[in-house]
C-alpha positions as CSV (number, residue, x, y, z in Angstrom):
1,M,16.6,45.5,-6.5
2,D,19.9,45.1,-8.4
3,G,22.6,47.3,-6.9
4,G,20.0,49.5,-5.3
5,T,18.7,50.8,-8.7
6,E,15.0,51.4,-8.7
7,L,13.0,49.7,-11.5
8,Y,10.4,51.3,-13.6
9,H,6.9,50.5,-12.3
10,L,3.7,49.8,-14.0
11,P,0.2,50.3,-12.4
12,G,-0.4,47.2,-10.3
13,F,3.1,45.8,-11.0
14,H,5.8,47.1,-8.7
15,E,8.4,44.9,-10.4
16,P,7.0,44.5,-13.8
17,F,9.3,42.1,-15.5
18,S,9.6,39.7,-12.5
19,A,5.8,39.8,-11.9
20,I,4.6,39.5,-15.5
21,S,7.2,36.8,-16.5
22,H,6.0,34.5,-13.7
23,L,2.3,35.2,-14.1
24,L,2.7,34.2,-17.7
25,G,4.7,31.2,-16.6
26,A,1.7,30.2,-14.3
27,V,-0.6,30.3,-17.3
28,A,1.8,28.4,-19.4
29,F,2.5,25.7,-16.8
30,L,-1.3,25.3,-16.2
31,I,-1.7,24.5,-19.8
32,Q,1.3,22.2,-19.9
33,G,0.2,20.6,-16.6
34,L,-3.2,19.7,-18.2
35,M,-1.3,18.3,-21.2
36,L,0.7,16.1,-18.8
37,L,-2.4,14.9,-17.1
38,G,-3.9,14.1,-20.5
39,R,-0.8,12.1,-21.5
40,G,-0.8,10.2,-18.2
41,R,-4.5,9.3,-18.2
42,G,-5.4,5.7,-17.6
43,D,-3.8,5.3,-14.2
44,R,-5.1,7.2,-11.2
45,T,-1.9,7.0,-9.2
46,R,0.2,8.2,-12.0
47,M,-2.1,11.2,-12.5
48,V,-1.8,12.0,-8.8
49,Y,2.0,12.2,-9.2
50,L,1.7,14.3,-12.3
51,G,-0.9,16.5,-10.7
52,I,1.3,17.3,-7.7
53,Y,4.1,18.3,-10.1
54,A,1.8,20.5,-12.2
55,G,0.2,22.1,-9.1
56,A,3.7,22.9,-7.7
57,C,4.7,24.6,-10.9
58,V,1.6,26.8,-11.0
59,L,1.8,27.5,-7.3
60,L,5.4,28.8,-7.5
61,M,4.8,30.9,-10.6
62,S,1.6,32.4,-9.1
63,M,3.0,33.1,-5.7
64,S,6.1,34.7,-7.3
65,G,4.1,36.8,-9.8
66,V,1.7,38.2,-7.1
67,Y,4.6,38.8,-4.7
68,H,6.4,41.0,-7.3
69,M,3.2,42.9,-8.1
70,M,3.2,44.4,-4.6
71,V,4.8,47.5,-3.2
72,R,7.6,46.6,-0.8
73,G,7.3,47.1,2.9
74,G,3.7,46.3,3.6
75,V,2.3,43.4,5.6
76,A,0.8,41.7,2.5
77,H,4.2,42.0,0.7
78,R,6.0,40.3,3.7
79,V,3.4,37.5,3.8
80,M,3.7,36.9,0.0
81,E,7.5,36.9,0.3
82,R,7.4,34.0,2.7
83,L,4.8,32.2,0.6
84,D,7.0,32.8,-2.5
85,H,10.1,31.2,-0.7
86,A,8.0,28.4,0.7
87,A,6.7,27.6,-2.9
88,I,10.3,27.0,-4.0
89,F,10.6,24.0,-1.6
90,V,7.2,22.8,-2.9
91,L,8.4,23.1,-6.5
92,I,11.6,21.1,-5.8
93,A,9.7,18.3,-4.0
94,G,6.9,18.4,-6.5
95,T,9.4,17.9,-9.4
96,F,10.8,14.9,-7.7
97,T,7.4,13.4,-7.1
98,P,6.5,12.1,-10.6
99,T,10.1,11.1,-11.3
100,L,10.3,8.9,-8.1
101,G,6.7,7.8,-8.2
102,I,6.6,6.6,-11.8
103,L,10.1,5.5,-12.5
104,F,11.0,3.8,-9.2
105,R,9.6,1.0,-7.1
106,G,9.6,-0.2,-3.5
107,W,11.9,1.5,-1.0
108,L,13.6,3.5,-3.8
109,R,10.3,5.1,-4.5
110,W,8.8,5.6,-1.0
111,G,12.1,6.1,0.8
112,Q,13.2,9.0,-1.5
113,L,9.7,10.5,-1.6
114,S,9.5,10.5,2.2
115,L,12.9,12.0,2.5
116,I,12.4,14.8,-0.1
117,W,9.0,15.9,1.2
118,T,10.2,15.8,4.8
119,A,13.2,17.9,3.9
120,A,10.9,20.3,2.1
121,V,8.5,20.7,5.1
122,V,11.5,21.2,7.4
123,G,12.9,23.8,5.0
124,I,9.6,25.6,4.7
125,T,9.3,25.7,8.5
126,L,12.8,26.9,9.2
127,K,12.8,29.5,6.4
128,T,9.5,30.9,7.6
129,I,10.4,31.1,11.3
130,F,13.9,32.4,10.8
131,F,13.2,34.3,7.6
132,D,14.7,37.6,8.7
133,N,17.7,36.0,10.4
134,L,18.9,33.7,7.5
135,V,21.6,35.2,5.4
136,E,20.8,34.8,1.7
137,W,23.6,32.4,0.8
138,L,22.5,30.0,3.5
139,G,18.9,30.1,2.2
140,L,20.1,29.4,-1.3
141,S,22.2,26.5,0.0
142,F,19.0,24.9,1.3
143,Y,17.5,25.0,-2.2
144,F,20.7,23.8,-3.9
145,T,21.2,20.9,-1.5
146,L,17.6,19.7,-1.8
147,G,17.5,20.1,-5.6
148,W,20.8,18.4,-6.3
149,F,19.8,15.5,-4.2
150,G,18.3,14.4,-7.5
151,S,21.8,13.4,-8.7
152,V,21.3,10.2,-6.6
153,S,18.2,9.2,-8.6
154,A,19.9,10.3,-11.8
155,V,22.6,7.7,-11.4
156,F,20.0,4.9,-11.3
157,L,18.2,6.5,-14.3
158,V,21.4,6.7,-16.4
159,R,22.2,3.1,-15.7
160,R,18.6,2.0,-16.7
161,H,17.7,4.4,-19.5
162,G,20.9,6.0,-20.7
163,F,22.3,9.5,-20.4
164,V,20.2,11.0,-23.2
165,F,17.1,10.3,-21.1
166,I,18.2,12.5,-18.2
167,K,19.7,15.3,-20.2
168,P,16.6,17.6,-19.7
169,L,16.8,16.9,-16.0
170,L,20.5,17.9,-15.9
171,W,20.0,21.0,-18.0
172,G,17.1,22.0,-15.8
173,G,19.2,21.7,-12.7
174,I,22.0,23.7,-14.3
175,A,19.5,26.5,-15.2
176,Y,18.2,26.7,-11.7
177,S,21.7,26.7,-10.3
178,V,22.9,29.5,-12.6
179,G,19.8,31.5,-11.6
180,G,20.6,31.0,-7.9
181,I,24.2,32.3,-8.5
182,V,22.9,35.3,-10.5
183,E,20.5,36.1,-7.6
184,L,23.3,35.8,-5.0
185,L,25.8,38.0,-7.0
186,R,23.1,40.5,-8.0
187,W,24.6,40.4,-11.5
188,P,24.1,41.0,-14.4
189,T,21.7,43.8,-15.1
190,V,20.4,43.2,-18.7
191,I,18.4,46.4,-19.2
192,P,18.9,49.1,-16.5
193,R,15.7,49.8,-14.6
194,V,13.9,47.2,-16.6
195,I,15.5,43.7,-16.2
196,D,17.9,43.4,-13.3
197,A,19.6,40.3,-11.9
198,H,16.4,39.2,-10.2
199,G,14.7,39.3,-13.6
200,V,17.5,37.1,-15.0
201,F,16.8,34.8,-12.1
202,H,13.2,34.6,-13.1
203,V,14.2,33.6,-16.7
204,A,16.5,30.9,-15.3
205,V,13.6,29.5,-13.2
206,L,11.3,29.4,-16.2
207,T,14.0,27.8,-18.3
208,G,14.8,25.2,-15.6
209,A,11.1,24.4,-15.1
210,L,10.6,24.0,-18.9
211,F,13.5,21.5,-19.1
212,H,12.1,19.5,-16.2
213,W,8.6,19.5,-17.8
214,R,10.2,18.1,-20.9
215,F,11.9,15.4,-18.9
216,I,8.7,14.4,-17.2
217,W,6.8,14.4,-20.5
218,Q,9.0,11.5,-21.6
219,F,7.5,9.1,-19.1
220,A,4.1,10.6,-18.3
221,T,2.5,7.6,-20.0
222,G,4.2,5.3,-17.6
223,E,6.2,3.7,-20.3
224,V,9.9,4.4,-21.1
225,A,12.4,2.3,-22.9
226,C,15.3,0.8,-21.1
227,R,18.6,0.9,-22.8
228,P,20.2,-2.5,-23.8
229,R,22.3,-3.9,-21.0
230,R,26.0,-4.2,-21.6
231,A,28.5,-6.7,-20.3
232,Y,30.2,-4.2,-18.0
233,D,27.0,-2.7,-16.5
234,L,26.5,-3.1,-12.8
235,P,23.5,-5.3,-11.8
């Protein structure tokens, strides 16, 4: 809770805004995921990449929504808390998957995919085992480091497709980062006892996920225009 202030509760929703916002997000991203799969039809491998991303979005929103429905302190709540945090790693790696799988080739595809999913599995393992011993800022640094690893891929994409192409990717990363900072600072409280800092974090997550969905929509068909090469571009 923000600053130790208790939130209003609804029957079945211990933290109503956080729970409902992400449960609605799960429904929205299920629909948007199906739209992506429809846009990517015609190539089985491409649809696998898009399906992994869509599944990761729905998983994170669902785990988070159910976790925030539960009264704190029980065994089920503690289990869902770990699943919720693990799903963050899955979402990060899942968001990388269609980007690297569709837009890259050779070692740039498989090397980065192997690295990002290995890091996600290691992060899930460490976070689960040492959940009660990790200070919050250290746990957030894991997410930040893994997420902003995407800046490496972004450099290649800017050179190939131009800055406008990656703008949704950049704005999504900024939204997630702002949400993480809000969560760490426990500030601001928008509506006392209704929307605390964690609720703001949930809005930031939804915003970041929406920007990244928009980014992936651009190339879900497997086709994306390359910008014209200029004389001073690197090979």
